[in-house]
Structure formats: C-alpha cells, structure tokens
C-alpha positions, -999 to 999 in steps of 0.1 A, spaced: 0 0 0 14 34 -9 6 64 12 16 99 5 15 134 17 14 162 -8 12 192 14 -24 181 20 -42 161 47 -32 124 50 -48 105 21 -46 71 5 -48 66 -33 -76 41 -29 -95 60 -2 -103 48 32 -135 41 52 -129 62 83 -152 78 108 -156 115 118 -131 140 130 -102 116 123 -69 133 132 -41 109 138 -29 77 121 -3 52 132 9 19 117 10 -12 138 45 -28 141 36 -57 118 24 -32 91 -9 -50 87 -32 -25 104 -34 12 111 -49 30 141 -71 59 133 -82 85 160 -118 95 157 -127 126 178 -164 125 173 -169 88 181 -143 89 209 -126 58 196 -96 44 177 -105 23 148 -83 -5 135 -87 -11 98 -66 -38 80 -43 -30 51 -53 -54 22 -33 -48 -9 -38 -12 -18 -70 -8 2 -81 -5 38 -107 -30 51 -128 -21 81 -124 -48 107 -152 -34 129 -127 -32 158 -130 0 179 -109 9 210 -133 31 230 -117 60 250 -133 84 276 -125 115 255 -116 123 220 -82 108 213 -60 139 206 -26 122 203 -13 89 190 22 74 190 34 39 185 62 25 207 95 20 188 102 -16 177 124 -34 202 159 -40 189 
C-alpha cells in the first residue's frame, strides 16, 4: 500500500472508510493495520491493510474522551 502526503491532509490513493473527526494515524508494528483516531466517536478504529485498500475490521478501541494524540512505541531491537 502506498501512502503519500502532498502538502495536504493524509490520504490514500484508494480512499479509506474512516469515521468522523479523524486526526491521527499510526501503523502497527507488523504493518498489517493502522490505528485511526476518531474525535467524534471517541474511539480508535483498527482497519486492516489489504493490498492497496483499507478494510474495516469493525474493531474500535473506546476511550473516555476524543483521542487527541497517538504514538506507537518503537520496535524493540
């Protein structure tokens, strides 16, 4: 999957089924999923990368407030 930034908001060439007020995105260490912050829904969704598309897994990590920051831990060496 190729992702790019062209002095614009984060986009994928194939588009992505994400929720509302999405602000931050992080890749899982295995590179098979991304984590997407959704401010309105107060959750983090976990779509799967399948080829050049994102597939909604239906997984949501509920949080008490809108997730305003997201960072993945560095891969252990």
